[in-house]
Each structure stands twice: as C-alpha cells, then as structure tokens.
C-alpha atoms as a printed R data frame, in Angstrom:
    type eleno elety resid chain resno       x       y       z
1   ATOM     1    CA   UNK     A     1 -10.189  -8.821  -7.457
2   ATOM     2    CA   UNK     A     2  -6.773  -7.948  -6.984
3   ATOM     3    CA   UNK     A     3  -7.543  -5.632  -3.883
4   ATOM     4    CA   UNK     A     4  -8.365  -8.455  -1.800
5   ATOM     5    CA   UNK     A     5  -4.931 -10.660  -2.881
6   ATOM     6    CA   UNK     A     6  -2.722  -7.673  -1.695
7   ATOM     7    CA   UNK     A     7  -4.872  -7.101   1.224
8   ATOM     8    CA   UNK     A     8  -4.484 -11.308   2.098
9   ATOM     9    CA   UNK     A     9  -0.766 -11.134   1.494
10  ATOM    10    CA   UNK     A    10  -0.087  -8.376   3.764
11  ATOM    11    CA   UNK     A    11  -2.012  -9.361   6.233
12  ATOM    12    CA   UNK     A    12  -0.665 -12.970   5.944
13  ATOM    13    CA   UNK     A    13   3.041 -12.171   5.224
14  ATOM    14    CA   UNK     A    14   3.472  -9.061   7.818
15  ATOM    15    CA   UNK     A    15   2.847  -9.317  10.822
16  ATOM    16    CA   UNK     A    16   0.470  -6.436  10.761
17  ATOM    17    CA   UNK     A    17  -1.529  -4.894  13.296
18  ATOM    18    CA   UNK     A    18  -3.851  -3.041  11.034
19  ATOM    19    CA   UNK     A    19  -3.580  -3.107   6.697
20  ATOM    20    CA   UNK     A    20  -5.758  -0.870   4.813
21  ATOM    21    CA   UNK     A    21  -6.155  -1.398   0.738
22  ATOM    22    CA   UNK     A    22  -7.446   0.898  -1.159
23  ATOM    23    CA   UNK     A    23  -8.420   0.854  -5.049
24  ATOM    24    CA   UNK     A    24  -7.154   4.493  -6.126
25  ATOM    25    CA   UNK     A    25  -7.591   3.801  -9.543
26  ATOM    26    CA   UNK     A    26 -11.120   5.650 -10.000
27  ATOM    27    CA   UNK     A    27  -9.612   9.145  -9.281
28  ATOM    28    CA   UNK     A    28  -7.661   8.398 -12.395
29  ATOM    29    CA   UNK     A    29  -7.814   8.148 -16.341
30  ATOM    30    CA   UNK     A    30  -8.093   3.936 -16.093
31  ATOM    31    CA   UNK     A    31 -10.958   2.258 -17.669
32  ATOM    32    CA   UNK     A    32 -14.218   1.529 -15.157
33  ATOM    33    CA   UNK     A    33 -14.256  -1.115 -12.612
34  ATOM    34    CA   UNK     A    34  -9.771  -1.147 -13.302
35  ATOM    35    CA   UNK     A    35  -8.192  -2.100  -9.989
36  ATOM    36    CA   UNK     A    36  -4.353  -0.583 -11.552
37  ATOM    37    CA   UNK     A    37  -3.979   2.051  -8.559
38  ATOM    38    CA   UNK     A    38  -3.428   0.707  -5.125
39  ATOM    39    CA   UNK     A    39  -2.685   3.405  -1.396
40  ATOM    40    CA   UNK     A    40  -2.052   0.627   1.364
41  ATOM    41    CA   UNK     A    41  -1.302   1.067   4.925
42  ATOM    42    CA   UNK     A    42   0.945  -1.120   7.137
43  ATOM    43    CA   UNK     A    43   1.231  -1.321  10.351
44  ATOM    44    CA   UNK     A    44   4.026  -3.506  11.725
45  ATOM    45    CA   UNK     A    45   5.869  -3.501  14.635
46  ATOM    46    CA   UNK     A    46   8.435  -5.324  12.302
47  ATOM    47    CA   UNK     A    47   9.198  -1.682  11.181
48  ATOM    48    CA   UNK     A    48  10.977  -1.236  14.333
49  ATOM    49    CA   UNK     A    49  14.458   0.460  13.369
50  ATOM    50    CA   UNK     A    50  13.642  -0.083   9.820
51  ATOM    51    CA   UNK     A    51  14.929   2.521   7.168
52  ATOM    52    CA   UNK     A    52  11.835   3.736   4.932
53  ATOM    53    CA   UNK     A    53  13.025   1.842   2.088
54  ATOM    54    CA   UNK     A    54  13.822  -1.473   3.666
55  ATOM    55    CA   UNK     A    55   9.854  -1.038   5.031
56  ATOM    56    CA   UNK     A    56   8.794  -0.249   1.020
57  ATOM    57    CA   UNK     A    57  11.074  -3.285   0.401
58  ATOM    58    CA   UNK     A    58   9.235  -5.700   2.711
59  ATOM    59    CA   UNK     A    59   5.871  -5.077   0.751
60  ATOM    60    CA   UNK     A    60   7.505  -5.319  -2.415
61  ATOM    61    CA   UNK     A    61   8.661  -8.678  -1.298
62  ATOM    62    CA   UNK     A    62   5.125  -9.819   0.394
63  ATOM    63    CA   UNK     A    63   3.810  -7.918  -3.090
64  ATOM    64    CA   UNK     A    64   5.606  -9.595  -5.791
65  ATOM    65    CA   UNK     A    65   3.231 -11.557  -7.894
66  ATOM    66    CA   UNK     A    66   0.347  -8.432  -7.553
67  ATOM    67    CA   UNK     A    67   3.606  -5.952  -8.548
68  ATOM    68    CA   UNK     A    68   2.968  -7.407 -11.785
69  ATOM    69    CA   UNK     A    69  -0.428  -6.449 -11.858
70  ATOM    70    CA   UNK     A    70  -0.781  -2.833 -10.922
71  ATOM    71    CA   UNK     A    71   0.376   0.473 -12.632
72  ATOM    72    CA   UNK     A    72   0.964   2.591  -9.328
73  ATOM    73    CA   UNK     A    73   1.195   1.820  -5.555
74  ATOM    74    CA   UNK     A    74   1.253   4.524  -2.762
75  ATOM    75    CA   UNK     A    75   2.826   2.427   0.332
76  ATOM    76    CA   UNK     A    76   2.833   3.997   4.191
77  ATOM    77    CA   UNK     A    77   4.685   1.976   6.575
78  ATOM    78    CA   UNK     A    78   4.115   2.385  10.378
79  ATOM    79    CA   UNK     A    79   5.414   1.534  13.757
80  ATOM    80    CA   UNK     A    80   2.461   1.574  15.853
81  ATOM    81    CA   UNK     A    81   3.971   4.730  17.989
82  ATOM    82    CA   UNK     A    82   4.184   5.700  14.618
83  ATOM    83    CA   UNK     A    83   0.703   5.142  13.613
84  ATOM    84    CA   UNK     A    84  -0.521   6.538  16.890
85  ATOM    85    CA   UNK     A    85   1.570   9.954  16.815
86  ATOM    86    CA   UNK     A    86   0.601  10.155  13.313
87  ATOM    87    CA   UNK     A    87  -3.504  10.059  14.787
88  ATOM    88    CA   UNK     A    88  -3.635   6.709  13.011
89  ATOM    89    CA   UNK     A    89  -3.869   8.689   9.627
90  ATOM    90    CA   UNK     A    90  -1.919   8.787   6.336
91  ATOM    91    CA   UNK     A    91  -1.312  11.400   3.802
92  ATOM    92    CA   UNK     A    92  -3.105  11.580   0.430
93  ATOM    93    CA   UNK     A    93  -1.387   9.372  -2.388
94  ATOM    94    CA   UNK     A    94   0.782  11.385  -5.097
95  ATOM    95    CA   UNK     A    95  -0.907  12.778  -8.077
96  ATOM    96    CA   UNK     A    96  -0.860   9.754 -11.014
97  ATOM    97    CA   UNK     A    97   0.918  11.556 -13.757
98  ATOM    98    CA   UNK     A    98   0.502   8.960 -16.679
99  ATOM    99    CA   UNK     A    99  -1.977   7.585 -18.348
100 ATOM   100    CA   UNK     A   100  -3.561  11.347 -18.849
101 ATOM   101    CA   UNK     A   101  -5.112  12.229 -21.887
C-alpha cells in the first residue's frame, strides 16, 4: 500500500518524533480503494531553523518515488515545540479541485 510506504520512508529517512499518514482519497472523486490523496504530519526537531519550503523539500526528497504515484499531498511539518504549541494537531487539508464531475 502506498500509505504504508510513505509512512515507512518518513520514519526512516527523517529523524521524526511523530509521523501520521492519512489516506484522504475517500473524501475525493476517485474510485473506491484509491490511494491518491494524502495528508502527512511529521514532527521533527530537524525542522528547527528551516523555512517552511525547506521542510517540504525534505519531505518531497524522502518521498521521491511515491510522489510519482499520487495526485495530492498535504504536508504538515512541525518541530516538537510547534506541535505542542498547536495542541498536537494540524489543520484540515484543503479541498481538492481536480477530478470533479
């Protein structure tokens, strides 16, 4: 499953304190069982002193092969301090505008 591959790569390629991968495909106009839309939450102190774009680039680099297989990914990268300050939660993913009938 793509979700499992994403989770495994994030856990092994980024020094993370917390990783959550959510398959949001059922919320979109895709076939049943699709794995095409994901929300990724990564908490890592490696993100300290990184701009948001640098955090995203680090995650994209780790998921290079998986990015070829999916339609959309919502990335939510936090340091431990940011995660705790945010009550250990992230915002909802944006609505997908593609694939609608």
